[in-house]
C-alpha positions in Angstrom: 0.0 0.0 0.0 1.6 3.3 -1.0 2.6 5.7 1.7 0.3 8.7 2.2 1.8 12.0 1.0 1.8 14.4 3.8 3.2 17.9 4.4 4.5 19.2 7.7 3.1 22.4 8.9 5.4 25.3 8.3 5.6 28.1 10.8 5.9 31.5 9.0 8.1 34.1 10.7 7.8 37.6 9.4 10.9 39.8 9.6 11.3 43.4 8.4 13.1 43.8 5.1 15.3 46.7 4.1 14.2 47.5 0.5 17.3 49.6 -0.2 19.7 48.1 -2.7 22.6 46.2 -1.1 26.0 47.7 -1.5 28.8 45.6 -3.0 32.1 45.6 -1.2 34.0 46.7 -4.3 33.2 49.7 -6.5 33.0 47.8 -9.8 31.2 44.7 -11.1 32.3 41.3 -9.8 34.1 39.9 -12.9 35.3 36.7 -11.3 33.1 33.8 -10.2 35.9 32.6 -7.8 39.0 34.3 -6.6 42.0 34.0 -9.0 45.7 33.8 -8.2 47.9 35.1 -11.0 51.3 33.4 -10.8 54.3 35.1 -12.3 57.0 32.9 -13.8 60.4 33.8 -15.2 64.1 34.5 -14.6 65.1 37.7 -12.7 65.2 41.0 -14.7 62.5 39.8 -17.2 59.9 42.3 -16.2 57.8 40.2 -13.9 57.4 43.0 -11.3 56.7 45.5 -14.0 53.9 43.3 -15.4 52.6 42.6 -11.9 52.3 46.3 -10.9 50.9 47.4 -14.2 48.3 44.7 -14.4 47.3 45.3 -10.8 46.9 49.0 -11.5 44.6 48.1 -14.5 42.5 45.6 -12.7 41.9 47.9 -9.7 41.1 50.7 -12.1 38.3 48.7 -13.8 36.9 47.8 -10.4 38.5 44.4 -9.6 40.1 44.4 -6.2 43.7 43.2 -6.8 46.9 43.1 -4.8 50.5 42.2 -5.5 52.4 39.8 -3.2 56.1 40.2 -3.9 58.0 37.3 -2.4 61.3 39.3 -2.7 59.9 41.7 -0.1 59.1 38.8 2.3 62.7 37.6 1.8 64.2 41.0 2.6 62.0 41.1 5.7 63.3 37.7 6.8 66.9 38.3 5.9 67.8 41.8 6.9 71.3 41.9 5.4 71.8 40.7 1.8 75.3 39.2 1.4 75.7 38.0 -2.3 74.3 35.9 -5.1 75.4 32.8 -3.1 72.1 33.1 -1.2 70.3 32.0 -4.4 72.5 29.0 -5.2 70.5 25.8 -5.6 72.9 23.9 -3.4 72.5 26.4 -0.5 70.1 24.3 1.5 69.6 26.7 4.4 68.8 29.6 2.1 66.4 27.3 0.1 64.5 26.7 3.3 64.3 30.4 4.0 63.0 31.1 0.5 60.4 28.4 0.7 59.2 29.8 4.1 58.9 33.2 2.5 56.8 31.8 -0.3 54.5 30.1 2.1 54.1 33.2 4.2 53.1 35.1 1.0 50.6 32.4 0.1 49.1 32.7 3.6 48.6 36.4 3.0 47.1 35.6 -0.4 44.6 33.4 1.2 43.7 36.0 3.8 43.3 38.7 1.1 41.0 36.6 -1.1 38.9 35.0 1.6 38.7 37.6 4.3 39.5 41.0 2.9 37.3 41.1 -0.2 40.0 40.7 -2.8 39.2 39.1 -6.1 42.6 38.7 -7.6 46.0 38.2 -6.0 49.3 38.5 -8.0 52.0 36.1 -6.7 55.1 37.9 -7.9 58.2 35.6 -7.7 60.4 33.6 -10.1 58.5 30.3 -9.6 61.0 28.8 -12.1 60.6 25.1 -11.0 57.7 22.8 -11.5 58.0 21.8 -7.8 57.3 25.4 -6.7 54.4 25.7 -9.3 52.9 22.4 -8.1 53.0 23.7 -4.5 51.0 26.8 -5.6 48.5 24.7 -7.6 48.0 22.5 -4.6 47.4 25.6 -2.4 44.9 27.0 -4.9 43.0 23.7 -5.2 42.7 23.5 -1.4 41.1 26.9 -1.3 39.1 26.7 -4.5 41.1 29.4 -6.2 41.6 29.7 -9.9 45.2 29.9 -11.2 46.5 31.8 -14.2 50.2 31.8 -15.1 52.1 34.7 -16.7 55.6 33.8 -17.9 57.9 36.5 -19.1 60.6 35.2 -21.4 63.4 37.4 -22.8 66.7 36.3 -24.3 67.8 39.7 -25.5 70.9 40.6 -23.4 70.5 44.3 -24.1 66.9 44.3 -22.7 68.0 42.3 -19.6 71.0 44.6 -19.0 68.8 47.7 -19.4 66.3 46.3 -16.9 69.0 45.6 -14.4 70.5 49.1 -14.7 67.1 50.8 -14.5 65.6 48.9 -11.6 67.7 46.2 -9.9 70.8 48.1 -9.0 68.6 50.6 -7.1 67.0 47.9 -5.0 67.6 47.6 -1.3 69.8 44.5 -1.9 72.5 46.8 -3.5 72.2 50.0 -1.4 75.9 49.7 -0.4 77.3 48.7 -3.8 78.3 50.7 -6.9 76.7 50.0 -10.2 79.4 47.7 -11.5 79.4 45.5 -8.4 75.6 45.3 -8.4 75.5 44.4 -12.1 78.1 41.6 -11.6 76.3 40.2 -8.6 72.9 40.3 -10.2 74.1 38.5 -13.4 75.5 35.7 -11.1 72.2 35.6 -9.4 70.5 35.0 -12.7 72.9 32.2 -13.4 71.8 30.5 -10.2 68.2 30.5 -11.4 69.1 29.4 -14.9 70.6 26.1 -13.6 67.2 25.0 -12.3 64.8 26.9 -14.6 62.0 24.8 -16.1 59.9 27.0 -18.4 56.2 26.5 -18.8 55.5 23.9 -21.5 51.9 24.1 -22.8 52.6 21.4 -25.4 53.4 18.7 -22.9 53.4 18.7 -19.1 51.6 22.1 -18.7 49.0 21.7 -21.4 46.1 21.7 -18.8 47.2 25.0 -17.2 45.8 28.4 -18.0 48.7 30.6 -19.1 50.2 33.2 -21.3 53.9 33.5 -22.3 55.1 37.0 -23.0 58.1 36.6 -25.3 60.7 39.3 -25.8 58.7 42.1 -24.2 55.6 41.6 -26.3 57.1 40.6 -29.6 55.3 37.3 -29.4 52.6 35.7 -27.2 51.6 32.1 -26.5 48.2 31.6 -24.9 46.9 28.4 -23.5 43.4 27.5 -22.0 41.9 30.8 -21.2 38.9 29.8 -19.1 37.0 32.9 -18.0 36.2 36.5 -18.7 38.8 38.1 -16.5 41.6 35.9 -17.9 40.6 37.0 -21.4 40.8 40.6 -20.3 44.2 40.1 -18.8 45.5 38.5 -22.0 44.0 41.4 -24.1 45.6 44.0 -21.8 49.1 42.3 -21.8 48.9 42.2 -25.6 48.5 46.0 -25.8 51.2 47.3 -23.4 54.7 48.2 -24.4 57.8 49.5 -22.7 59.1 51.9 -25.3 59.8 55.4 -23.8 57.0 57.9 -24.5 55.2 60.9 -23.2 51.4 61.4 -22.7 50.0 64.9 -22.5 46.6 65.4 -20.9 44.7 68.7 -21.0 41.2 69.9 -20.2 39.1 71.8 -22.8 39.1 75.6 -22.7 37.1 77.5 -20.1 33.4 77.7 -21.0 30.6 80.1 -20.1 28.4 77.2 -19.0 31.0 75.5 -16.9 29.4 73.8 -13.8 26.1 75.6 -14.4 22.9 73.7 -15.0 20.0 76.1 -14.7 17.0 73.9 -15.6 17.8 73.2 -19.3 21.3 73.9 -20.5 21.2 75.0 -24.1 24.8 75.6 -25.0 28.3 76.2 -23.6 30.5 78.6 -25.6 34.0 79.3 -24.6 35.0 82.4 -22.7 37.7 84.7 -24.1 40.3 82.9 -21.9 39.0 79.6 -23.2 39.5 80.6 -26.8 43.1 81.5 -26.1 43.8 77.9 -25.0 43.7 76.6 -28.5 46.6 78.7 -29.6 48.5 78.1 -26.3 48.2 74.3 -26.6 49.1 74.4 -30.3 52.2 76.3 -29.6 53.1 74.1 -26.7 52.9 70.8 -28.6 53.7 72.3 -32.1 51.0 70.1 -33.5 49.0 70.8 -36.7 46.3 68.4 -35.9 42.8 69.7 -35.2 42.6 67.7 -32.0 45.3 69.9 -30.6 43.6 73.2 -31.6 39.9 72.6 -31.4 39.6 72.6 -27.7 36.5 74.8 -27.5 34.1 72.0 -28.0 32.1 71.0 -24.9 29.3 68.4 -25.0 26.0 69.7 -23.7 25.6 68.5 -20.2 21.8 68.0 -20.6 19.0 69.0 -18.3 19.6 67.6 -14.8 18.1 69.8 -12.1 17.6 68.2 -8.7 13.8 68.1 -9.4 14.5 65.7 -12.2 16.8 63.6 -10.2 14.4 63.4 -7.3 11.5 62.5 -9.6 13.3 59.7 -11.5 15.4 58.4 -8.6 13.4 59.1 -5.4 15.5 56.7 -3.3 18.8 58.5 -4.1 18.9 60.6 -0.9 19.1 57.3 1.1 22.3 56.4 -0.6 24.2 59.4 0.4 26.6 57.4 2.6 27.6 55.1 -0.3 31.3 55.1 -1.3 32.1 57.6 -4.0 31.5 56.0 -7.4 29.4 53.0 -6.4 25.7 53.8 -7.1 24.1 55.5 -10.0 20.5 55.8 -11.1 19.9 55.5 -14.8 19.4 59.2 -15.1 23.1 59.9 -14.4 26.4 58.4 -15.0 29.0 57.6 -12.3 32.8 57.6 -12.5 32.7 53.8 -12.6 30.5 53.9 -15.7 32.9 56.3 -17.2 35.8 54.0 -16.4 34.1 51.2 -18.3 33.7 53.4 -21.4 37.3 54.6 -21.2 38.8 51.2 -21.2 39.3 51.1 -25.0 40.9 54.6 -24.7 43.4 53.2 -22.2 44.3 50.4 -24.6 44.9 52.9 -27.3 47.1 55.0 -25.0 49.1 52.0 -24.1 49.7 51.2 -27.7 50.6 54.7 -28.8 53.9 56.6 -28.6 53.7 60.3 -27.8 50.1 61.5 -27.7 48.0 64.5 -26.6 44.6 64.0 -25.1 42.1 66.9 -24.6 39.1 66.0 -22.6 36.6 67.0 -19.9 37.6 67.1 -16.2 35.8 63.8 -15.3 37.5 62.0 -18.2 40.8 63.4 -17.2 40.4 62.3 -13.6 39.6 58.7 -14.8 42.7 58.7 -17.0 44.9 60.1 -14.2 43.6 57.6 -11.7 44.8 54.8 -14.1 48.3 56.2 -14.8 48.9 57.4 -11.2 47.4 54.3 -9.5 44.8 56.2 -7.6 41.9 54.5 -5.8 38.2 54.8 -6.7 37.7 56.9 -3.6 40.5 59.4 -4.7 39.4 59.6 -8.3 36.6 62.2 -8.0 38.9 64.6 -6.1 42.0 64.5 -8.3 43.1 68.0 -9.1 42.9 68.8 -12.9 43.3 72.6 -13.3 42.1 74.4 -16.4 44.6 75.6 -19.0 47.3 73.3 -17.7 49.0 70.4 -19.5 49.8 67.4 -17.4 52.9 65.6 -18.8 53.0 61.9 -17.9 56.2 60.0 -18.4 56.1 56.2 -17.7 59.0 55.1 -15.5 60.0 51.7 -14.1 57.1 50.9 -11.8 54.9 53.9 -12.2 54.4 57.2 -13.9 56.0 60.6 -13.3 53.7 63.6 -13.7 54.6 67.3 -14.3 52.1 70.2 -14.4 52.8 72.8 -17.1 50.7 76.0 -16.8 50.0 77.6 -20.2 49.8 81.1 -18.8 46.1 81.5 -19.8 43.9 82.9 -17.1 41.0 80.7 -15.9 38.8 80.0 -12.9 39.3 77.2 -10.5 36.7 74.5 -10.5 38.4 72.2 -8.0 37.1 71.6 -4.5 38.7 69.5 -1.9 36.9 66.6 -0.4 36.4 68.4 2.9 34.6 71.3 1.1 31.9 68.9 -0.2 29.0 68.6 2.2 28.6 65.0 3.1 25.0 65.4 4.3 23.7 66.4 0.9 21.7 63.8 -1.1 23.5 62.1 -3.9 27.0 62.9 -2.7 28.1 59.4 -3.4 28.2 59.5 -7.2 28.0 63.2 -8.1 29.9 66.0 -6.7 28.4 69.2 -5.4 30.3 72.4 -5.9 29.2 75.8 -4.6 29.5 78.5 -7.4 32.7 80.5 -7.5 32.2 84.2 -7.0 35.2 84.7 -9.2 33.5 82.7 -11.9 30.4 84.9 -11.9 32.5 88.1 -11.9 34.6 86.8 -14.8 31.3 86.2 -16.7 30.1 89.7 -16.0 27.0 88.5 -14.3 25.8 88.5 -10.7 25.6 85.5 -8.5 22.3 83.6 -8.8 19.7 84.6 -6.3 18.8 82.2 -3.5 15.4 80.8 -3.5 13.8 79.0 -0.5 11.7 76.9 -2.8 14.6 75.7 -4.9 17.7 75.7 -2.7 19.4 73.1 -4.9 19.7 75.6 -7.7 22.7 77.0 -5.9 24.6 73.8 -6.4 26.5 72.7 -9.5 26.5 69.1 -10.4 29.3 67.3 -12.1 27.3 65.4 -14.7 29.2 63.8 -17.6 
């Protein structure tokens, strides 16, 4: 006789629900379905740390929390006084134990970062030249359910290797008490110690199941194997677009406009001020460029009608989000800095491919570009100082970018406000910045300051909408 189907009584418990949207821990979209460990592979002076830092800067910029774990720093912490290349000899058993302990300590920090601190990607920056070491990392990743992606930098050009040593390695803490010749000699012997046990990644045989990319001769050639997810494909695309040739990037805002920072109901046009029109000639003379992009700086996109009435009507819950981190939330009526970063990613790829280049853009765009090149966080991005009528000269250096400000001697107002000057109790402060009107600005325009109105107090504020 079949058993009777019964259903147990379910006690319903009603709990209050917060209907506000939940806030993610990171500013950008979650692009990884599980944490990823990027493992660098290669002999010393092959650009591993350069790739690690540059890739980390890019991933953080697009909103993927990423951190570099450099095993060399752990080794310098464990061994305060560096003696010579003999520390890296494969037959130095005591040193080998120390180096392994440093690698394990770095992996413990990787685990903490990915599992407890909200990180999505950890870059394990070390030589990892033996299969034994790589198997240890793979075992660690498998235990913790992490994905692994290998990046191997291969370079057999002695000129490139020597240049890298002279530019970066001889200035490291290991050689603070040595002259250049002694440091170069010791480092070349250190490389020889690694070469004796170096086992390159072999995607055709023993490493065919690994996800990896081999960067050969500083980007002359690439070998890609088993790319398995979206973030790995973006990493591959990025690495294929960067180069190390010396170059200069010039960034400049458009000329000062009469409608700058003013959105009275419906903005119907923004012509340049007399000072703004002078910028074209000043920039042209500065860069000596015949191209229209260097001279036509008086174009400003219409900001569109975006009074606070419209924002309140289309996004009534926005005032409850005022405590959100700077670029996290954005109703469909406006665009946040994070949205702008997503749109600017192809521009970054072009800038990485180019040689010397001049970019003329709006302040918000300039801030996003500066945040990438100067490795600024999402919280710092909306407050980066980008003065009008000033060229910012960016020169890529070993592990970063040097910036110089060149004032073009064309008068302009200041539209910059420090973070402390922005009222934190105003609605919408998370994604859009409020700037009180500059009296100097109104005087320069030859008009009086707008009258205050008790019925429309928000009219006194100027929104950065882009």
